[in-house]
C-alpha positions as CSV (number, residue, x, y, z in Angstrom):
1,M,-4.4,-19.6,-25.4
2,R,-5.5,-18.4,-21.9
3,S,-3.7,-15.2,-20.7
4,V,-0.7,-15.7,-18.4
5,E,-0.6,-14.1,-15.1
6,R,0.9,-10.7,-15.4
7,D,0.9,-7.2,-14.0
8,L,-2.5,-5.3,-13.5
9,P,-2.9,-1.7,-12.9
10,R,-3.2,-1.1,-9.0
11,E,-4.8,2.3,-9.3
12,P,-7.7,3.5,-11.6
13,V,-6.2,4.0,-15.1
14,R,-6.8,7.7,-15.8
15,L,-7.6,9.3,-19.3
16,L,-4.9,10.9,-21.4
17,V,-5.4,14.3,-23.0
18,S,-3.0,16.3,-25.2
19,D,-2.9,20.1,-25.7
20,E,-2.6,21.9,-28.9
21,A,1.3,21.8,-28.9
22,G,1.1,17.8,-28.3
23,R,2.2,17.7,-25.2
24,V,0.3,14.7,-23.2
25,Y,-1.2,14.9,-19.8
26,D,-3.0,12.5,-17.5
27,H,-6.5,13.8,-16.3
28,P,-6.7,14.5,-12.6
29,E,-10.0,13.1,-12.5
30,L,-11.6,11.1,-15.6
31,L,-10.7,7.6,-16.0
32,L,-9.9,5.9,-19.2
33,A,-12.5,5.0,-21.9
34,G,-12.1,2.7,-24.7
35,E,-14.6,2.1,-28.1
36,R,-15.2,-1.3,-29.4
37,G,-18.4,-0.9,-31.3
38,A,-21.0,0.7,-28.9
39,G,-19.7,4.1,-27.8
40,P,-17.0,5.0,-25.1
41,E,-17.2,2.2,-22.2
42,A,-15.2,1.5,-19.2
43,I,-12.2,-1.1,-19.8
44,D,-11.9,-4.1,-17.5
45,P,-8.5,-4.1,-15.9
46,V,-7.8,-7.4,-17.0
47,E,-7.9,-6.2,-20.6
48,L,-4.9,-3.7,-20.0
49,I,-1.2,-4.2,-20.3
50,E,1.5,-2.1,-19.7
51,L,2.1,-0.1,-23.0
52,P,4.6,-2.2,-25.0
53,R,8.1,-1.2,-25.4
54,G,8.6,0.5,-28.9
55,S,4.9,1.9,-29.1
56,D,4.1,5.1,-30.0
57,L,1.7,7.9,-28.5
58,F,-0.4,10.0,-31.0
59,T,-2.2,13.2,-30.5
60,L,-5.4,13.4,-32.9
61,P,-6.4,16.5,-34.1
62,G,-10.0,17.7,-34.4
63,R,-10.8,14.8,-31.9
64,T,-12.1,15.5,-28.3
65,P,-11.1,13.2,-25.7
66,I,-13.9,11.2,-23.8
67,G,-13.4,10.1,-20.3
68,L,-15.6,8.5,-17.7
69,D,-16.7,9.9,-14.4
70,P,-15.2,7.8,-11.5
71,R,-18.4,8.2,-9.4
72,T,-21.2,7.9,-12.1
73,G,-19.5,6.1,-14.9
74,R,-20.9,9.0,-17.2
75,R,-19.3,9.9,-20.2
76,V,-17.4,13.4,-20.1
77,A,-15.9,15.1,-23.3
78,V,-12.8,17.2,-22.4
79,R,-13.1,20.2,-24.8
80,S,-10.2,22.5,-23.7
81,W,-7.0,22.0,-22.0
82,E,-4.4,24.6,-20.9
83,G,-6.0,27.3,-22.4
84,G,-6.6,25.5,-25.9
85,E,-8.4,22.7,-27.8
86,A,-7.9,19.4,-26.1
87,R,-7.1,16.7,-28.4
88,A,-7.6,12.8,-27.9
89,V,-4.6,10.4,-27.3
90,A,-4.0,7.1,-28.8
91,A,-1.3,4.5,-28.8
92,F,0.1,2.8,-32.0
93,L,1.3,-0.6,-30.7
94,A,4.7,-2.0,-30.9
95,P,4.4,-5.2,-33.5
96,A,3.2,-8.7,-32.2
97,H,0.4,-6.8,-30.3
98,T,-3.2,-6.7,-30.8
99,S,-5.4,-4.1,-30.1
100,C,-8.9,-4.4,-27.9
101,H,-10.1,-0.9,-27.7
102,H,-9.9,2.0,-30.0
103,A,-9.3,5.2,-27.9
104,A,-12.6,7.2,-27.3
105,W,-13.4,10.5,-28.9
106,R,-16.0,12.9,-30.5
107,T,-14.9,14.1,-33.9
108,R,-15.2,17.6,-34.6
109,A,-16.5,19.3,-37.8
110,D,-13.3,20.3,-39.2
111,A,-11.4,17.2,-38.2
112,P,-8.7,15.6,-41.0
113,T,-8.9,12.1,-41.7
114,L,-6.6,10.3,-39.7
115,P,-3.4,8.7,-41.5
116,L,-2.9,5.0,-41.6
117,Y,-2.4,3.6,-38.3
118,A,-4.4,1.8,-35.5
119,Y,-5.5,4.0,-32.4
120,T,-5.5,2.0,-29.3
121,A,-7.0,3.2,-26.1
122,V,-4.2,4.3,-23.6
123,G,-4.2,5.7,-20.2
124,F,-2.0,6.4,-17.3
125,A,-1.7,4.9,-13.7
126,D,1.0,3.7,-11.2
127,G,3.5,5.9,-13.1
128,R,2.9,3.8,-16.2
129,Y,0.9,3.9,-19.5
130,W,-1.5,1.2,-19.9
131,A,-3.0,0.0,-23.1
132,S,-6.1,-2.1,-24.1
133,A,-4.2,-4.9,-26.0
134,F,-2.2,-8.2,-25.6
135,R,0.7,-9.8,-27.1
136,V,-0.4,-12.3,-29.6
137,D,3.1,-13.7,-30.6
138,P,6.1,-14.2,-28.8
139,D,8.4,-13.9,-31.9
140,V,10.9,-11.2,-31.2
141,R,11.8,-10.5,-35.1
142,Q,10.1,-7.0,-35.2
143,N,10.7,-5.6,-31.8
144,P,11.8,-2.1,-32.5
145,W,15.0,-1.9,-30.4
146,R,16.6,-4.9,-32.4
147,F,17.3,-2.5,-35.5
148,D,20.4,-0.6,-35.5
149,R,20.2,1.7,-38.5
150,E,24.1,1.5,-39.1
151,R,23.7,-2.5,-39.3
152,V,21.0,-2.0,-41.6
153,Q,22.9,0.5,-44.0
154,E,26.1,-1.9,-43.8
155,G,23.8,-4.5,-45.2
156,V,22.2,-2.4,-48.0
157,A,26.0,-1.7,-49.0
158,R,26.7,-5.4,-48.9
159,M,23.6,-6.0,-51.2
160,R,24.6,-3.4,-53.6
161,R,27.8,-5.3,-54.3
162,E,25.9,-8.7,-54.2
163,L,23.0,-7.6,-56.2
164,P,24.1,-4.3,-58.0
165,R,21.2,-4.1,-60.6
166,N,18.3,-5.7,-58.9
167,R,15.0,-3.9,-58.8
168,V,13.7,-6.1,-56.0
169,A,16.7,-5.2,-53.6
170,R,16.6,-1.4,-54.7
171,Q,13.0,-1.5,-53.7
172,L,13.7,-3.1,-50.3
173,E,16.5,-0.2,-49.8
174,R,13.8,2.2,-50.1
175,C,11.6,0.4,-47.9
176,A,14.2,-0.2,-45.1
177,L,15.8,3.4,-45.1
178,E,12.8,5.6,-46.0
179,Y,9.8,3.7,-44.7
180,G,11.3,2.1,-41.7
181,C,9.9,-1.3,-42.9
182,R,11.1,-4.0,-40.4
183,A,10.7,-6.7,-42.9
184,A,13.0,-4.9,-45.3
185,Q,15.3,-4.2,-42.5
186,N,15.5,-7.7,-41.4
187,F,16.5,-8.6,-45.0
188,F,19.6,-6.4,-44.9
189,R,20.3,-7.7,-41.5
190,G,20.3,-11.2,-42.8
191,R,17.7,-12.8,-40.6
192,H,14.2,-13.9,-40.3
193,E,11.8,-13.2,-43.2
194,G,12.9,-11.7,-46.5
195,P,10.2,-9.5,-48.4
196,L,10.1,-9.9,-52.4
197,P,8.0,-7.3,-53.7
198,V,6.9,-8.1,-57.4
199,S,3.6,-6.2,-58.2
200,I,2.8,-2.9,-59.6
201,A,-1.0,-3.2,-59.8
202,C,-4.1,-4.5,-57.9
203,N,-7.2,-5.8,-58.2
204,A,-8.6,-4.5,-55.1
205,Q,-9.1,-1.1,-54.0
206,C,-8.7,-1.4,-50.4
207,V,-10.3,1.3,-48.2
208,G,-6.9,1.4,-46.3
209,C,-4.4,0.5,-49.0
210,I,-1.0,2.0,-47.8
211,S,0.6,2.0,-51.7
212,L,-2.2,3.8,-53.3
213,Q,-4.8,6.3,-52.5
214,P,-6.2,7.8,-55.5
215,D,-8.6,10.2,-54.0
216,G,-6.3,11.9,-51.9
217,A,-8.4,12.0,-48.8
218,F,-5.2,10.6,-47.2
219,R,-1.7,9.9,-48.0
220,A,-0.7,6.5,-49.0
221,S,2.5,5.6,-46.8
222,H,4.4,3.7,-49.4
223,D,5.1,3.9,-53.3
224,R,4.9,0.7,-55.4
225,L,7.7,-0.4,-57.8
226,A,7.5,1.4,-61.0
227,I,8.6,-1.5,-63.3
228,P,7.8,-5.2,-62.4
229,P,11.2,-7.4,-61.8
230,T,11.9,-10.4,-63.8
231,P,11.8,-13.9,-62.2
232,K,15.7,-13.9,-62.2
233,E,15.6,-10.7,-60.0
234,V,13.1,-12.2,-57.8
235,A,15.2,-15.4,-57.2
236,D,18.3,-13.9,-56.8
237,T,17.0,-11.9,-54.1
238,A,15.6,-14.8,-52.4
239,L,18.4,-16.9,-52.8
240,A,20.6,-14.1,-51.3
241,H,18.5,-14.0,-48.2
242,L,18.3,-17.9,-47.8
243,A,22.4,-18.1,-48.0
244,N,22.4,-15.9,-45.1
245,V,19.3,-17.5,-43.4
246,P,19.2,-21.2,-44.2
247,G,16.0,-21.9,-42.3
248,G,14.4,-18.4,-43.1
249,V,11.4,-17.4,-45.0
250,V,11.3,-15.4,-48.5
251,S,7.7,-13.9,-49.0
252,F,6.0,-12.7,-52.4
253,G,3.7,-9.9,-51.6
254,Q,4.4,-7.0,-49.3
255,G,2.7,-3.7,-48.2
256,C,4.5,-1.7,-50.5
257,E,3.0,-3.1,-53.7
258,G,-0.1,-4.2,-55.4
259,E,-1.5,-8.0,-55.5
260,P,1.6,-10.3,-56.5
261,T,-0.8,-13.0,-58.0
262,L,-1.6,-10.5,-61.0
263,F,2.1,-11.4,-62.2
264,G,1.7,-15.1,-61.9
265,K,4.3,-16.0,-64.3
266,V,6.9,-14.0,-62.6
267,L,6.2,-15.6,-59.4
268,V,6.0,-19.3,-60.9
269,E,9.1,-19.1,-62.8
270,A,11.0,-17.5,-59.7
271,T,9.7,-20.3,-57.4
272,R,11.1,-22.8,-59.9
273,R,14.2,-21.0,-59.9
274,I,14.5,-20.9,-56.2
275,R,13.8,-24.5,-55.7
276,A,16.2,-25.5,-58.3
277,A,19.1,-23.7,-56.7
278,S,18.1,-24.5,-52.9
279,P,15.9,-26.8,-50.8
280,R,16.4,-24.2,-48.2
281,G,14.1,-22.2,-46.2
282,T,10.1,-21.6,-46.7
283,I,8.7,-20.0,-49.9
284,N,5.5,-18.0,-48.8
285,L,2.9,-16.1,-50.4
286,N,1.5,-12.8,-48.9
287,S,-1.7,-12.2,-51.1
288,N,-5.5,-11.3,-51.2
289,A,-5.7,-14.8,-52.5
290,S,-8.0,-13.7,-55.3
291,Q,-6.4,-15.8,-57.8
292,P,-6.7,-19.7,-56.9
293,E,-5.4,-20.9,-60.4
294,V,-1.9,-19.1,-59.8
295,V,-2.0,-20.2,-56.3
296,R,-2.4,-24.0,-57.7
297,A,0.6,-23.4,-60.0
298,L,2.5,-21.8,-57.4
299,C,2.2,-24.9,-55.3
300,D,3.2,-27.1,-58.3
301,A,6.5,-25.0,-58.8
302,G,7.3,-25.4,-54.9
303,L,5.4,-22.9,-52.7
304,D,5.4,-23.8,-49.1
305,A,2.8,-21.3,-47.5
306,I,0.1,-18.7,-48.1
307,R,-1.0,-15.8,-45.9
308,A,-4.3,-14.5,-47.1
309,S,-5.2,-11.1,-46.0
310,L,-8.8,-10.4,-45.1
311,N,-10.6,-8.2,-42.9
312,S,-13.5,-10.5,-42.4
313,P,-14.7,-13.7,-43.7
314,R,-18.4,-12.4,-44.2
315,P,-18.4,-11.6,-48.2
316,A,-20.4,-8.3,-47.6
317,V,-17.8,-6.9,-44.8
318,Y,-15.0,-8.2,-46.9
319,A,-16.1,-6.5,-50.1
320,A,-16.8,-3.3,-48.4
321,Y,-13.2,-2.7,-47.2
322,Y,-11.4,-4.7,-50.2
323,Q,-13.8,-3.5,-53.1
324,P,-12.5,-6.3,-55.2
325,R,-12.5,-6.3,-58.8
326,G,-13.3,-9.5,-61.0
327,Y,-13.1,-11.7,-57.8
328,T,-15.1,-12.7,-54.8
329,F,-14.5,-14.0,-51.5
330,A,-15.1,-17.5,-52.9
331,D,-11.9,-17.3,-54.7
332,V,-10.0,-16.1,-51.4
333,E,-11.4,-19.4,-49.7
334,A,-10.3,-21.5,-52.7
335,S,-7.2,-20.5,-52.8
336,I,-6.4,-21.0,-49.0
337,A,-8.1,-24.7,-49.4
338,T,-5.8,-25.3,-52.4
339,V,-2.7,-24.6,-50.5
340,V,-4.0,-26.9,-47.7
341,R,-4.7,-29.6,-50.3
342,A,-1.3,-29.5,-51.8
343,G,0.4,-30.1,-48.3
344,G,1.3,-26.5,-47.6
345,H,0.5,-24.3,-44.7
346,A,-2.4,-21.8,-44.7
347,S,-2.5,-18.8,-42.4
348,I,-4.9,-15.4,-42.6
349,N,-3.6,-12.2,-41.9
350,L,-6.8,-11.1,-40.1
351,L,-7.0,-7.2,-40.0
352,C,-8.7,-7.1,-36.6
353,F,-11.0,-4.2,-35.6
354,P,-12.8,-3.9,-32.1
355,G,-16.3,-4.0,-32.7
356,V,-16.5,-5.9,-35.8
357,T,-13.8,-8.7,-35.4
358,D,-14.8,-9.6,-31.8
359,T,-18.4,-10.2,-32.5
360,D,-20.4,-13.4,-32.4
361,A,-21.2,-13.0,-36.3
362,E,-17.4,-12.9,-36.8
363,L,-16.8,-16.1,-34.9
364,A,-19.3,-18.0,-36.5
365,A,-17.8,-17.0,-40.0
366,L,-14.1,-17.6,-39.1
367,A,-15.1,-20.9,-37.6
368,G,-16.9,-21.8,-41.0
369,L,-13.7,-20.8,-42.7
370,V,-11.4,-22.8,-40.7
371,E,-13.9,-26.0,-41.1
372,R,-14.4,-25.6,-44.9
373,T,-10.5,-24.9,-45.5
374,G,-8.3,-26.3,-43.0
375,L,-6.8,-23.3,-42.1
376,H,-3.6,-23.4,-39.7
377,L,-3.0,-20.2,-38.2
378,I,-4.6,-16.8,-37.8
379,Q,-2.4,-13.7,-37.6
380,M,-4.2,-11.0,-35.5
381,R,-3.3,-7.6,-37.1
382,N,-4.5,-4.2,-36.4
383,L,-6.2,-2.5,-38.9
384,N,-4.6,0.6,-39.8
385,L,-7.1,2.8,-40.6
386,D,-9.2,5.8,-39.4
387,P,-12.0,3.9,-37.3
388,E,-14.8,6.3,-38.4
389,L,-13.8,5.9,-41.9
390,Y,-14.0,2.0,-41.5
391,R,-17.3,2.3,-39.8
392,R,-18.7,4.4,-42.5
393,A,-17.6,2.0,-45.2
394,L,-19.1,-1.3,-43.7
395,P,-22.7,-2.3,-44.4
396,R,-25.2,-1.2,-41.8
397,G,-25.3,-3.7,-38.8
398,S,-21.7,-4.7,-39.3
399,V,-20.6,-2.8,-36.1
400,R,-21.7,-4.3,-32.8
401,R,-20.6,-4.0,-28.9
402,G,-17.5,-6.2,-29.2
403,R,-17.0,-9.1,-26.8
404,G,-13.0,-8.6,-26.7
405,M,-10.2,-10.1,-29.0
406,R,-9.1,-12.3,-26.2
407,W,-12.8,-13.6,-26.4
408,L,-12.4,-14.3,-30.1
409,R,-9.0,-16.1,-29.8
410,D,-10.1,-18.3,-26.9
411,A,-13.4,-19.3,-28.4
412,L,-11.6,-20.3,-31.7
413,A,-8.9,-22.1,-29.4
414,D,-11.5,-24.0,-27.7
415,R,-13.3,-25.0,-30.9
416,F,-10.1,-25.8,-32.9
417,P,-7.4,-27.1,-30.7
418,A,-4.9,-27.5,-33.4
419,L,-5.3,-23.7,-34.8
420,R,-2.8,-21.2,-33.8
421,F,-2.4,-17.6,-33.3
422,G,0.4,-15.1,-34.1
423,Y,1.4,-12.2,-35.9
424,F,4.2,-13.3,-38.1
425,N,4.9,-16.0,-41.0
426,P,6.2,-19.0,-39.5
427,V,9.1,-21.3,-40.8
428,V,7.5,-24.3,-42.5
429,R,8.1,-26.9,-44.9
430,A,5.5,-28.3,-47.4
431,K,4.5,-31.9,-46.7
432,R,4.7,-32.8,-50.4
433,R,8.4,-32.8,-50.3
434,G,8.5,-35.3,-47.4
435,V,9.1,-32.8,-44.3
436,R,6.3,-32.2,-42.0
437,A,5.0,-28.6,-41.9
438,V,6.1,-27.2,-38.6
439,A,6.4,-23.8,-37.1
440,A,9.5,-23.0,-35.9
441,A,11.2,-20.6,-33.4
442,A,12.3,-17.2,-34.3
443,V,15.6,-17.5,-36.7
């Protein structure tokens, strides 16, 4: 899992600053700083990669950029620029990349809460942008330039003919065309992983939930289904995808919904219908994994894999973000172990946050989780949330000086040689059906 040889910046990487109109400049003197738990710090050049194609630059209102004096290393705040307020700049990384530092800034009193993105440190040198990040998964399935909107719309029209009154397909239309969801767009392109949203409710109240923000501090980016679909609607959507992608994946549970296992009867019956009609592909569950009894029933019905989402396996840190209702982290762990015991594939969707995830305490907790459950894969995804909001939500002492996301990955890989790291759900088959569970290349 060690990083391969790659380009490094030849000259010092300079701080980026935005003016009030959103124009971005590289500072003529100050160097890039990053934040991972102990305030703005210098970033080792080996932690920088050229900003991945398909990433975005954000300017951040109410946030004063902080750079480093190249002579003294002192932190310097840039309060004004081009006759107006200076604003910090951050990168939102293209899929399959894990952030190693947040952008460094000082928040003004009137600053709004940032929307649900991740805010990676980014600077400029050698005529290029550089970000503190690494590519954790070589799979190309969500590379942004692979999505031609016209081709997606052709797929939408085709599915309207094939599934004319199907609520799952109609929700995916909205996700693909309105929200720009790459998973939904892949469904209509007939490739990779097909999402199966089913839930209208949740038993957690995540601080960064993208489908429900009841207090209005910031806007949820998606809307949930209004009415849960029937098992037949779910199965028909899955079978339509697997007919186009025989070795593909269909997944219950998406960001545009609540918790799918709250509708366990729908999931179990849909799984039975899918497997009665076709042995093809992987049936996966994306879940908060709070209902181990539902997971057990799904394994009996033919579930191949689970991806359990969590920000941390430390119960207090987990609870601070998920705010679970009627379950505990012990249930999450039990669900993961249930799938492994049934011969299925288990991964976690680890919501990574520099200064929390890349710490000794987190390494110890993750190692314990792997040992107790037999977990196969850690998907290292960035936590999309205003960093200051997350830090305030956590128990005191949870945020420390981070040691680096590469450090975390490499330490776990050294301890567990069979453990894999990535960003996407792999193609697998459960061992109980006589087929060895293996990860496959991108479809």
